[in-house]
Structures are given as structure tokens and as C-alpha cells.
C-alpha positions as CSV (number, residue, x, y, z in Angstrom):
1,X,65.6,-0.7,-29.6
2,X,66.7,2.3,-27.6
3,X,66.7,2.6,-23.8
4,X,64.1,5.3,-24.1
5,X,61.8,3.0,-26.2
6,X,62.2,0.2,-23.7
7,X,61.5,2.5,-20.8
8,X,58.5,4.1,-22.4
9,X,57.0,0.7,-23.1
10,X,57.5,-0.6,-19.6
11,X,56.3,2.7,-18.1
12,X,52.8,2.1,-19.4
13,X,52.6,-0.9,-17.0
14,X,54.2,0.5,-13.8
15,X,54.7,3.8,-11.9
16,X,58.3,4.3,-12.8
17,X,61.3,2.9,-14.7
18,X,65.1,3.2,-14.6
19,X,67.1,1.6,-17.5
20,X,70.7,0.8,-16.9
21,X,73.6,-0.5,-18.9
22,X,75.7,-3.5,-17.8
23,X,77.9,-1.1,-15.8
24,X,74.9,0.2,-13.8
25,X,75.0,3.6,-15.5
26,X,71.6,5.3,-16.1
27,X,70.5,5.3,-19.7
28,X,66.9,6.5,-19.2
29,X,64.6,7.2,-16.2
30,X,61.4,8.9,-15.2
31,X,61.4,8.7,-11.4
32,X,63.2,11.8,-10.2
33,X,61.8,15.0,-11.6
34,X,64.6,17.0,-9.8
35,X,67.2,15.6,-12.1
36,X,66.5,16.1,-15.8
37,X,67.0,13.2,-18.1
38,X,69.8,14.8,-20.1
39,X,71.8,15.3,-16.9
40,X,71.3,11.7,-15.7
41,X,72.2,10.0,-18.9
42,X,75.5,8.1,-18.3
43,X,75.8,8.8,-14.6
44,X,76.1,5.9,-12.1
45,X,72.8,4.7,-10.5
46,X,74.3,5.7,-7.1
47,X,73.9,9.4,-8.1
48,X,70.2,8.9,-8.7
49,X,69.4,6.5,-5.8
50,X,71.5,5.9,-2.7
51,X,73.7,2.9,-3.4
52,X,73.0,1.1,-0.2
53,X,69.3,0.8,-1.1
54,X,69.8,-1.0,-4.4
55,X,70.5,-4.7,-4.7
56,X,71.1,-6.1,-8.2
57,X,69.6,-9.5,-7.8
58,X,67.3,-10.7,-10.6
59,X,63.5,-10.7,-9.6
60,X,64.2,-9.5,-6.0
61,X,61.8,-6.9,-4.6
62,X,62.6,-4.4,-1.9
63,X,61.5,-0.9,-0.7
64,X,63.3,2.3,-1.5
65,X,62.6,6.1,-1.0
66,X,62.9,8.6,-3.8
67,X,62.1,12.3,-3.2
68,X,60.4,11.3,0.1
69,X,58.1,8.9,-1.7
70,X,58.1,5.2,-0.9
71,X,58.4,2.6,-3.7
72,X,58.7,-1.1,-4.2
73,X,61.5,-1.9,-6.6
74,X,61.8,-5.1,-8.6
75,X,65.0,-5.8,-10.4
76,X,64.9,-7.4,-13.9
77,X,67.6,-8.4,-16.3
78,X,66.8,-7.5,-19.9
79,X,68.8,-8.5,-23.0
80,X,68.6,-6.8,-26.4
81,X,71.3,-5.2,-28.5
82,X,73.0,-4.3,-25.2
83,X,72.6,-5.6,-21.7
84,X,70.4,-3.5,-19.4
85,X,69.1,-3.8,-15.9
86,X,65.6,-2.4,-15.5
87,X,64.2,-1.3,-12.1
88,X,60.4,-1.4,-12.2
89,X,59.1,1.0,-9.5
90,X,55.6,1.0,-8.0
91,X,53.9,3.5,-5.7
92,X,53.0,1.7,-2.4
93,X,51.0,4.6,-0.8
94,X,47.6,3.7,-2.2
95,X,46.2,0.2,-2.1
96,X,43.3,1.2,-4.4
97,X,45.7,2.1,-7.2
98,X,48.5,-0.4,-6.6
99,X,47.5,-3.8,-8.0
100,X,50.5,-5.7,-6.7
101,X,50.2,-4.5,-3.1
102,X,46.4,-5.0,-3.3
103,X,46.9,-8.6,-4.6
104,X,49.4,-9.2,-1.8
105,X,46.9,-8.1,0.8
106,X,44.1,-10.2,-0.7
107,X,46.4,-13.3,-0.8
108,X,47.2,-12.8,2.9
109,X,43.5,-12.5,3.7
110,X,42.8,-15.8,1.8
111,X,45.5,-17.5,3.7
112,X,44.1,-16.4,7.0
113,X,40.5,-17.6,6.3
114,X,39.0,-20.5,8.3
115,X,37.2,-21.6,5.1
116,X,39.1,-23.6,2.5
117,X,39.7,-21.9,-0.8
118,X,40.9,-23.7,-4.0
119,X,41.0,-22.1,-7.5
120,X,41.7,-23.6,-10.9
121,X,42.4,-22.0,-14.3
122,X,41.0,-22.7,-17.8
123,X,43.1,-25.8,-18.1
124,X,41.8,-27.2,-14.8
125,X,45.2,-26.6,-13.1
126,X,45.2,-25.7,-9.4
127,X,46.4,-22.1,-9.0
128,X,45.4,-21.4,-5.4
129,X,45.1,-23.7,-2.4
130,X,45.1,-22.0,1.0
131,X,46.1,-23.3,4.5
132,X,42.5,-24.0,5.6
133,X,42.0,-26.2,2.5
134,X,45.2,-28.1,3.5
135,X,43.9,-28.7,6.9
136,X,40.5,-29.9,5.6
137,X,41.9,-32.3,3.0
138,X,45.2,-33.3,4.6
139,X,47.1,-32.3,1.5
140,X,50.2,-30.1,0.9
141,X,49.7,-27.0,-1.4
142,X,53.2,-27.2,-2.7
143,X,52.6,-30.7,-4.0
144,X,49.4,-30.0,-5.8
145,X,49.5,-26.4,-7.0
146,X,50.2,-26.5,-10.8
147,X,48.7,-29.9,-11.2
148,X,45.4,-30.7,-13.0
149,X,42.6,-31.3,-10.5
150,X,42.0,-34.8,-11.7
151,X,45.7,-35.6,-11.4
152,X,45.9,-34.2,-7.9
153,X,42.8,-36.0,-6.7
154,X,43.0,-39.1,-9.0
155,X,39.7,-39.1,-10.8
156,X,38.4,-39.0,-14.4
157,X,38.5,-35.5,-15.9
158,X,35.0,-35.9,-17.3
159,X,33.7,-35.8,-13.7
160,X,35.5,-32.6,-12.8
161,X,33.0,-30.1,-11.3
162,X,35.5,-27.2,-11.8
163,X,35.6,-28.1,-15.5
164,X,31.8,-28.2,-15.7
165,X,31.5,-24.9,-13.9
166,X,34.1,-23.3,-16.2
167,X,32.1,-24.6,-19.3
168,X,28.6,-23.6,-18.1
169,X,29.4,-20.6,-16.0
170,X,26.9,-21.9,-13.4
171,X,27.8,-22.4,-9.7
172,X,27.4,-25.7,-7.8
173,X,26.0,-25.2,-4.3
174,X,26.4,-27.3,-1.1
175,X,28.1,-30.5,-2.0
176,X,29.3,-32.9,0.6
177,X,32.1,-35.2,-0.7
178,X,35.5,-36.6,0.0
179,X,38.0,-35.8,-2.8
180,X,41.1,-36.7,-0.9
181,X,42.0,-39.8,1.1
182,X,44.7,-39.7,3.8
183,X,45.9,-43.1,5.2
184,X,42.9,-44.7,3.8
185,X,40.5,-42.3,5.5
186,X,38.3,-40.1,3.2
187,X,38.3,-36.4,4.1
188,X,34.7,-35.2,3.7
189,X,34.1,-31.4,3.2
190,X,31.1,-29.3,2.5
191,X,31.8,-27.0,-0.4
192,X,30.3,-24.8,-3.1
193,X,31.9,-24.0,-6.5
194,X,31.7,-20.7,-8.3
195,X,32.9,-19.3,-11.7
196,X,35.0,-16.1,-11.9
197,X,33.9,-14.0,-14.9
198,X,35.4,-11.0,-16.5
199,X,33.7,-9.2,-19.4
200,X,31.2,-12.0,-19.6
201,X,33.8,-14.7,-19.9
202,X,34.8,-17.3,-17.3
203,X,38.5,-16.9,-16.5
204,X,38.8,-19.2,-13.4
205,X,36.8,-21.4,-11.0
206,X,37.1,-21.5,-7.2
207,X,35.6,-23.6,-4.4
208,X,34.8,-22.6,-0.8
209,X,34.9,-25.4,1.7
210,X,33.7,-25.3,5.3
211,X,34.7,-27.4,8.3
212,X,31.5,-29.2,9.1
213,X,33.0,-30.9,12.2
214,X,33.3,-27.5,14.0
215,X,29.7,-26.7,13.1
216,X,28.5,-30.1,14.3
217,X,30.5,-29.8,17.5
218,X,28.9,-26.4,18.2
219,X,25.5,-27.8,17.5
220,X,26.0,-30.7,19.9
221,X,27.4,-28.4,22.5
222,X,24.2,-26.3,22.3
223,X,22.1,-29.4,22.6
224,X,24.2,-30.6,25.6
225,X,23.9,-27.2,27.3
226,X,20.1,-27.3,26.8
227,X,20.0,-30.8,28.2
228,X,22.0,-29.7,31.2
229,X,19.8,-26.7,31.8
230,X,16.8,-28.9,31.7
231,X,18.1,-31.0,34.5
232,X,19.2,-28.1,36.8
233,X,15.9,-27.2,38.3
234,X,13.7,-30.1,39.2
235,X,10.9,-27.9,40.7
236,X,9.9,-26.1,37.5
237,X,8.1,-27.8,34.7
238,X,9.5,-25.5,32.0
239,X,13.1,-26.1,33.1
240,X,12.6,-29.8,33.8
241,X,11.4,-31.1,30.5
242,X,12.5,-28.4,28.1
243,X,9.1,-26.7,27.5
244,X,7.7,-23.3,28.2
245,X,4.0,-23.5,27.2
246,X,0.9,-25.4,28.2
247,X,-2.7,-25.2,26.8
248,X,-3.3,-22.3,29.3
249,X,-0.9,-20.2,27.2
250,X,-3.0,-20.6,24.0
251,X,-5.2,-17.5,23.8
252,X,-8.2,-16.8,21.7
253,X,-12.0,-16.7,21.7
254,X,-13.0,-18.2,18.4
255,X,-15.0,-21.4,18.3
256,X,-12.6,-22.9,15.8
257,X,-9.6,-22.4,18.3
258,X,-11.5,-23.8,21.2
259,X,-12.5,-26.9,19.3
260,X,-8.9,-27.3,18.1
261,X,-7.6,-27.2,21.7
262,X,-10.1,-29.9,22.7
263,X,-9.0,-32.0,19.8
264,X,-5.3,-31.5,20.7
265,X,-5.9,-32.4,24.3
266,X,-7.7,-35.6,23.2
267,X,-4.8,-36.6,21.0
268,X,-2.2,-35.8,23.7
269,X,-3.3,-38.6,26.0
270,X,-2.5,-41.2,23.4
271,X,1.2,-42.0,22.6
272,X,0.8,-41.4,18.8
273,X,2.8,-39.5,16.3
274,X,1.1,-36.3,15.2
275,X,1.5,-33.9,12.2
276,X,0.6,-30.3,13.0
277,X,-0.1,-28.2,9.9
278,X,-0.3,-24.4,10.0
279,X,1.0,-21.3,8.3
280,X,4.0,-19.4,9.7
281,X,3.1,-17.7,13.0
282,X,0.0,-19.8,13.9
283,X,1.7,-21.3,16.9
284,X,2.7,-24.9,15.9
285,X,5.4,-25.3,18.6
286,X,3.0,-23.7,21.1
287,X,0.6,-26.5,20.4
288,X,3.4,-29.2,20.3
289,X,4.7,-28.2,23.8
290,X,1.2,-28.0,25.2
291,X,0.4,-31.5,23.9
292,X,3.6,-32.8,25.5
293,X,2.7,-31.3,28.8
294,X,-0.8,-32.6,28.6
295,X,0.4,-36.2,27.9
296,X,1.6,-39.0,30.1
297,X,5.1,-38.1,28.8
298,X,5.0,-34.7,30.6
299,X,7.8,-35.6,33.0
300,X,10.1,-36.7,30.1
301,X,12.2,-34.4,27.8
302,X,10.7,-32.3,25.0
303,X,13.4,-32.0,22.3
304,X,12.8,-29.6,19.4
305,X,14.7,-29.2,16.1
306,X,14.1,-27.0,13.1
307,X,14.8,-29.2,10.0
308,X,15.2,-26.1,7.8
309,X,18.0,-24.6,10.0
310,X,20.6,-27.5,9.7
311,X,22.5,-28.6,6.6
312,X,21.4,-32.0,5.2
313,X,24.7,-33.7,6.0
314,X,24.5,-32.5,9.7
315,X,20.8,-33.2,10.1
316,X,21.2,-37.0,9.7
317,X,23.9,-37.2,12.4
318,X,22.0,-34.8,14.6
319,X,18.9,-36.9,14.5
320,X,20.4,-40.4,14.6
321,X,23.8,-39.8,16.3
322,X,27.3,-40.8,15.2
323,X,30.2,-43.2,16.2
324,X,33.8,-42.3,16.3
325,X,35.5,-42.5,12.9
326,X,32.3,-42.5,10.8
327,X,33.7,-39.4,9.1
328,X,36.3,-36.7,9.7
329,X,35.8,-35.3,13.2
330,X,33.0,-37.7,14.1
331,X,32.8,-38.7,17.8
332,X,30.6,-41.0,19.8
333,X,27.5,-38.8,20.0
334,X,23.9,-39.8,20.6
335,X,21.2,-38.3,18.3
336,X,18.0,-36.4,19.2
337,X,16.0,-39.6,19.0
338,X,18.1,-41.0,21.9
339,X,18.1,-37.6,23.7
340,X,14.3,-37.5,23.8
341,X,14.2,-40.9,25.5
342,X,10.6,-41.7,26.2
343,X,9.5,-38.1,25.8
344,X,8.7,-36.1,22.7
345,X,10.8,-35.2,19.6
346,X,9.4,-32.2,17.8
347,X,10.5,-31.9,14.1
348,X,9.6,-28.4,13.0
349,X,9.4,-27.5,9.3
350,X,9.6,-31.2,8.3
351,X,8.6,-30.1,4.8
352,X,12.1,-28.8,4.4
353,X,13.7,-32.2,5.0
354,X,15.5,-33.6,1.9
355,X,13.9,-36.6,0.2
356,X,17.0,-38.8,0.9
357,X,16.7,-38.2,4.6
358,X,12.9,-38.6,4.5
359,X,13.4,-42.3,3.5
360,X,15.7,-42.9,6.5
361,X,13.3,-41.2,8.9
362,X,10.5,-43.2,7.5
363,X,12.3,-46.5,8.3
364,X,13.1,-45.3,11.8
365,X,9.5,-44.5,12.5
366,X,8.3,-47.7,10.9
367,X,10.8,-50.0,12.8
368,X,11.1,-47.8,15.9
369,X,14.8,-48.5,15.8
370,X,17.6,-46.0,15.2
371,X,21.1,-46.7,14.0
372,X,23.9,-44.1,14.5
373,X,25.8,-43.0,11.5
374,X,28.7,-45.4,11.0
375,X,27.4,-48.0,13.4
376,X,25.7,-51.4,12.9
377,X,24.0,-51.4,16.3
378,X,20.4,-50.3,16.7
379,X,18.7,-48.6,19.6
380,X,14.9,-48.7,20.2
381,X,13.0,-45.5,19.6
382,X,10.8,-44.8,22.6
383,X,9.8,-41.2,22.0
384,X,6.7,-39.8,20.4
385,X,7.3,-37.7,17.3
386,X,5.4,-34.5,16.7
387,X,6.1,-33.0,13.3
388,X,5.1,-29.6,11.9
389,X,4.7,-28.3,8.4
390,X,3.9,-24.7,7.2
391,X,2.7,-26.1,3.9
392,X,-0.2,-28.3,2.9
393,X,1.0,-32.0,2.9
394,X,-1.2,-32.9,-0.1
395,X,0.5,-30.1,-2.1
396,X,3.9,-31.2,-1.0
397,X,3.2,-34.8,-2.0
398,X,1.8,-33.8,-5.4
399,X,4.9,-31.7,-6.0
400,X,7.2,-34.5,-5.1
401,X,8.6,-32.7,-2.0
402,X,7.3,-35.1,0.6
403,X,7.1,-38.9,0.4
404,X,3.6,-40.3,0.7
405,X,4.8,-43.2,2.8
406,X,6.5,-40.7,5.2
407,X,3.3,-38.8,5.5
408,X,1.5,-41.9,6.7
409,X,4.2,-42.5,9.3
410,X,4.3,-39.0,10.8
411,X,0.6,-38.3,10.6
412,X,-1.1,-41.2,12.5
413,X,-3.3,-38.2,13.2
414,X,-3.2,-34.6,12.0
415,X,-3.9,-31.3,13.6
416,X,-4.7,-28.3,11.4
417,X,-4.3,-24.8,12.9
418,X,-6.5,-22.4,10.8
419,X,-4.9,-19.1,9.9
420,X,-5.8,-15.9,11.8
421,X,-7.7,-14.5,8.8
422,X,-10.2,-17.3,9.2
423,X,-10.7,-16.4,12.9
424,X,-12.0,-12.9,12.9
425,X,-12.9,-13.1,16.6
426,X,-9.3,-13.9,17.4
427,X,-8.0,-11.0,15.4
428,X,-10.1,-8.6,17.6
429,X,-9.1,-10.5,20.7
430,X,-5.4,-10.4,20.0
431,X,-5.4,-6.7,19.2
432,X,-6.8,-6.0,22.6
433,X,-4.6,-8.7,24.3
434,X,-1.3,-7.5,22.8
435,X,-2.2,-3.9,23.3
436,X,-2.7,-4.4,27.0
437,X,0.3,-6.7,27.5
438,X,2.6,-4.2,25.7
439,X,1.2,-1.3,27.8
440,X,2.5,-3.2,30.9
441,X,5.7,-4.2,29.2
442,X,6.7,-0.6,28.3
443,X,4.9,1.0,31.3
444,X,3.1,3.3,28.8
445,X,-0.5,4.4,29.1
446,X,-1.3,4.6,25.4
447,X,-4.8,5.0,24.0
448,X,-6.9,2.5,22.1
449,X,-7.1,2.0,18.3
450,X,-9.3,4.3,16.3
451,X,-12.3,2.7,14.7
452,X,-10.9,3.3,11.2
453,X,-7.6,1.6,12.0
454,X,-9.4,-1.2,13.8
455,X,-11.6,-2.0,10.8
456,X,-8.6,-2.0,8.5
457,X,-6.7,-4.4,10.7
458,X,-9.8,-6.7,11.0
459,X,-9.9,-6.9,7.1
460,X,-6.1,-7.5,6.7
461,X,-5.4,-11.2,6.0
462,X,-2.3,-11.4,8.3
463,X,0.0,-13.7,6.3
464,X,2.3,-13.8,9.3
465,X,-0.6,-14.6,11.6
466,X,-0.4,-14.1,15.3
467,X,3.3,-13.4,15.2
468,X,2.9,-10.6,12.7
469,X,0.0,-9.1,14.6
470,X,2.1,-9.1,17.8
471,X,5.0,-7.5,16.0
472,X,2.8,-4.7,14.6
473,X,1.3,-3.8,17.9
474,X,4.6,-3.7,19.7
475,X,5.9,-1.3,17.0
476,X,2.8,0.8,17.3
477,X,3.2,1.1,21.1
478,X,6.7,2.3,20.7
479,X,5.7,5.0,18.1
480,X,2.5,6.3,19.7
481,X,2.5,9.1,22.4
482,X,0.6,9.0,25.6
483,X,-0.8,12.4,24.7
484,X,-2.5,11.0,21.5
485,X,-6.2,10.6,21.6
486,X,-6.1,7.3,19.7
487,X,-3.8,5.1,17.7
488,X,-4.2,6.1,14.1
489,X,-3.0,4.9,10.7
490,X,-0.1,7.3,10.9
491,X,1.3,5.4,13.9
492,X,1.8,2.3,11.7
493,X,5.5,1.5,10.7
494,X,6.0,2.6,7.1
495,X,6.6,-0.9,5.6
496,X,3.5,-2.3,7.4
497,X,1.4,0.6,6.3
498,X,2.3,0.0,2.7
499,X,1.7,-3.7,3.1
500,X,-1.7,-3.3,4.8
501,X,-3.1,-0.7,2.5
502,X,-1.9,-2.5,-0.6
503,X,-3.9,-5.5,0.5
504,X,-6.8,-3.4,1.7
505,X,-7.2,-1.8,-1.7
506,X,-7.1,-5.2,-3.3
507,X,-9.9,-6.5,-1.0
508,X,-12.1,-3.4,-1.7
509,X,-11.8,-4.0,-5.4
510,X,-12.5,-7.7,-4.9
511,X,-15.6,-7.0,-2.9
512,X,-16.9,-4.6,-5.6
513,X,-16.5,-7.4,-8.1
514,X,-18.1,-10.1,-5.9
515,X,-21.6,-9.4,-7.0
516,X,-20.6,-9.8,-10.6
517,X,-19.0,-13.2,-10.0
518,X,-20.8,-16.5,-9.6
519,X,-20.8,-18.4,-6.3
520,X,-18.2,-21.0,-7.4
521,X,-15.6,-18.4,-8.5
522,X,-15.3,-16.7,-5.1
523,X,-14.9,-19.9,-3.2
524,X,-11.9,-22.3,-3.2
525,X,-11.7,-24.8,-0.4
526,X,-13.4,-22.5,2.2
527,X,-17.0,-22.7,1.3
528,X,-18.1,-23.7,4.8
529,X,-16.2,-20.8,6.4
530,X,-17.6,-18.2,3.9
531,X,-21.2,-19.5,4.3
532,X,-20.9,-19.6,8.1
533,X,-19.6,-16.0,8.2
534,X,-22.3,-14.7,5.8
535,X,-25.1,-16.3,7.8
536,X,-23.7,-14.8,11.0
537,X,-23.5,-11.3,9.4
538,X,-27.2,-11.6,8.2
539,X,-28.4,-13.0,11.5
540,X,-29.1,-16.3,9.8
541,X,-31.5,-14.7,7.3
542,X,-31.2,-17.3,4.5
543,X,-32.6,-15.0,1.8
544,X,-30.3,-12.1,2.7
545,X,-27.3,-14.4,2.9
546,X,-28.1,-15.9,-0.5
547,X,-28.5,-12.5,-2.1
548,X,-25.2,-11.3,-0.6
549,X,-23.4,-14.4,-2.0
550,X,-25.1,-14.0,-5.4
551,X,-26.9,-17.4,-5.3
552,X,-30.5,-18.6,-5.0
553,X,-32.2,-19.3,-1.7
554,X,-32.5,-23.0,-2.7
555,X,-28.8,-23.2,-3.4
556,X,-28.0,-21.6,0.0
557,X,-30.2,-24.2,1.7
558,X,-28.4,-26.9,-0.2
559,X,-25.0,-25.7,1.0
560,X,-26.2,-25.3,4.6
561,X,-27.3,-28.9,4.6
562,X,-24.2,-30.1,2.8
563,X,-21.9,-28.6,5.4
564,X,-24.1,-29.4,8.3
565,X,-24.5,-25.8,9.5
566,X,-26.9,-25.2,12.4
567,X,-28.1,-21.9,13.7
568,X,-26.8,-21.3,17.2
569,X,-29.3,-21.7,20.1
570,X,-31.9,-23.4,17.9
């Protein structure tokens, strides 16, 4: 094979090639256009490249400059019919086109991450293990890189998650496990495993690990800061016990809401665990805080936690506390049950709590004793627990997402907050209320809503409830001008306009079809509400109401009696 042949082959993989004989004379090159190949053949390499820049050490890389261009040179020994030294030259000026420099940068980024990164190849051998992973697991990358995973961690190959992910091509999310043990202490990490695929084929698998102890420390620091802020001002109720709202902050004019407030006030005076059920934006924490402030526990702490916002493995230690040494980074830390003392612990979105933790919570509520993670000692639970769910508990139980026995523990009594669409009076009230409050907030004398827009908003179902309505009106106030005669449809944000009119069109079509549908098909679990509304709209004219619903007068009388409906002021 000639020097030109060798150079041409290698040139297809790099930016430039110089082929030398064993005396370092040039046999072939394509790096210096100013010196033709026929002139350079047989000349010493020093006439092509300054001698002081070239070091003939096998596999060594170093920078050089040729024709004012910067290159990275790697020296290789090559043996064929004759002995050659080949210099493979790469352009370093563009990271987008230089794979080696780009790879170098990416490797440096991986090494600087706080998250642990480990990668294995098709054989299950560890090919990448960064510094953060070393810290998390207490291992040395030099000792395990190149080893099979099951050899490095000492487990049966059939249980290898990397091997499973490589085979199936499916990631594994949010595992919490100790693969390594240092001085008899297991090193627990939270990690997810992902396949790397090229042209539809898995070529490697990697895991990302996070340091849960740092997240837990930040969480407890936040809780501690909140607790300290609660104790700084003894004169204010909202600073003293961790609350902001009382029943005076709950606004609305509907009879359903007023009855609900009375029911909540009656429940508040008893030290009983409560489950509040309501859609997103209906004000579940507003009611929870108000109930706490109306109860005999008002001077004690109100502690709230969103069960959906904290990872499963942290949620347990957050609720129940930990002792030093229970797991990596664990310290002696009281949980929220202890923080709450004899006050109220509010568990928001309890429907998001994993089933494994539900059983532990159920035992705590049943025995009224809490045991910190890693401890054998128990502490009495003195607080009242108010839970909240944005999904129907019966539906959750039937779908296996909530334990029936937990439901009986958290719902000694239940409170259902009806959605805004079932309280038409409150929709109208909140439109006026938020309009006026935002006028003051932005110091802007904006006009009222047009009748057309007002009717559209009254018919919209408000899936985000009060929170969504407040958000819309605040956006409208910002967009409208004081010179406008009224707030029109054009003042709605684009995404809300599309959302509202899409639903409005659906409701119009639905109403057109109502007369064609039998009574049972247009009612689900809200017969009482629909009948009550229809009677009010027809001024309690039973014949008109029955006709509007498409049923007989006798059937209407039957449903009035069934639901115990009574005409007001009769």
C-alpha cells in the first residue's frame, strides 16, 4: 500500500494528514496548499511544519499552526511494507464540525454536573461514571469503569436495570435504591435510567442520579424558616399560626356557598379529621385555614404540605421525621406531624399520595402515634388532620388510587365544595368583585363588561373555577383602555378567547339537542341542581319547567318530591 493510498484513506476521517517515513521525511500530505505535493515528497518534516512544534510520541496530541490555522495533531505509528509516522490533523476552530473537540467539551460538562451520570454499553460494561456519581455512591470511577455493572455492584445480571432498558428501549423513572455499600452503610440515590438510540437501535444506556439529601435539607430549611416566621410576630393571627384566611375572606352570594360555610364552621369546633373535596381553584386551602382559625386550635400552628409536590421518598421523612443515620445524609429532624403539635396539619392533594405511603399514614391516623424514619421510638399525634382532594374519592377508590381504609381515617366527616359552574350567582358576583378589586390594584378606571361578554362568561363552565376567573379578569384589566366604552370579547386574551368560545359553541349545540333527548340522558349526578335551576328560571311554574326539560308534569312533581325541593317564601 502506497503512502498516498494510506493518506487518502485516513483523510476521509480527519481534516488533514501527513505521512512520513521512518526518517521523518514527508511521503504524502494535504495540509499545506502553498507547497505542492511533488515538491514536498522526500523533504524533512521540518520544512513543512516548524520542528519545535512537532513531538514524535505515539498517541500524544498537541496544538500546531499551519498557514495561520490552528490544528490539533495526534501522532500515530503505522506499520506496513515500510514504517511511517502519520500525523492526523483536525481543525479546532468550529465546535459544530469538530467531533473530538465537541466530545471533549461535553465530557467536561458531564464531569461538572451536580447530578450523577453513569453509562453502560451493549455488554453492560460501565463506560462513563462522573465525579458526582462517585460522591453519591462512594466509589472510584477508575476502579469500576470497564467492569460489568453486576460485577461492580455485586448483583445477579438478570436483575440489571440497564440490561432491561437496553433490551426493551424503555426508560425507568424515579427509582430510589442503594446499589453500593460503603463501610456497611448503603448509599441510597434517586435515579432514572434512559436508553440512547441511534437509527432506531439502542447503543447505550445511562442513568441520572440526584442527591436527595440536598433537596431534603432545602425542604427542611424552608419549613424551619416558615416556623421561625410564624413565631416572630405574636400580635398578628396570620403570622402567629401560619394562616392568612378566615371565613370572612370567603366571598360569594349563592345559597350553596352560604350553607357550606355554616357546615364548615360547625365541623370546625370539633377536633375531628376532615376531607375537603373540590376541583382545582375552588378554594380548598381557603376553607382549611378558615376552619383552623374557627376552631379551638386557632392559637396553635397550621402546617400545610402539597403531597403532589414532593417525591415519594422525601414525603415520608417530611411527614414523619428522621433520625441520624437512617439513610445517607439523614439527620435528627422532626416531621410535620410533630411540627403541627396540637394544631392542624393540612395534606393538600392527598389523592397524589402513593399507595405505599397511604398505608403508613393510615396507621398513624389510626394509632395516633408517629415513628420517625429509622427510629423505634413513637411520638403521640396531637394535631387534627385536614386533607384535600381535587378528585372524587369514590372514583379514586374504584380505580385503586386510594385505599378504602385510608378514606375512612381521613374522612371522619367530609366537605364538598361545589364547582363555580354550579353556582351561577357566584360567577356574577366574582366578575363584579374581581373587576372592582383589580381597578383598585392597578389604579385604572376601566368600564364594565358588555352584556354580550357577560352572558358568555356566565355560560362558560370555568374548569379552573374561581382561580381561573380571577386570572381572566386581571388579564382583561391590563388589556382594556380607560377610553373604551365597555369590556368586549376583543379584550380577552387569545388563548382564553379560543377556550371560551370553543366551549360556548359546544353548549349552544348541546342546548339545541336537549329537546330531542330524554330527561335521563341530560342528567348525570346533578338532577337536583338542574331541576332547581329550571324551576327558578320558570318562576316555579311546574308545567313550563317540565316542558323545558322534556318530561311530563307528573314526572316533574315526582322529582320535586324526591329531592325535597320547596318554593322559596311559601
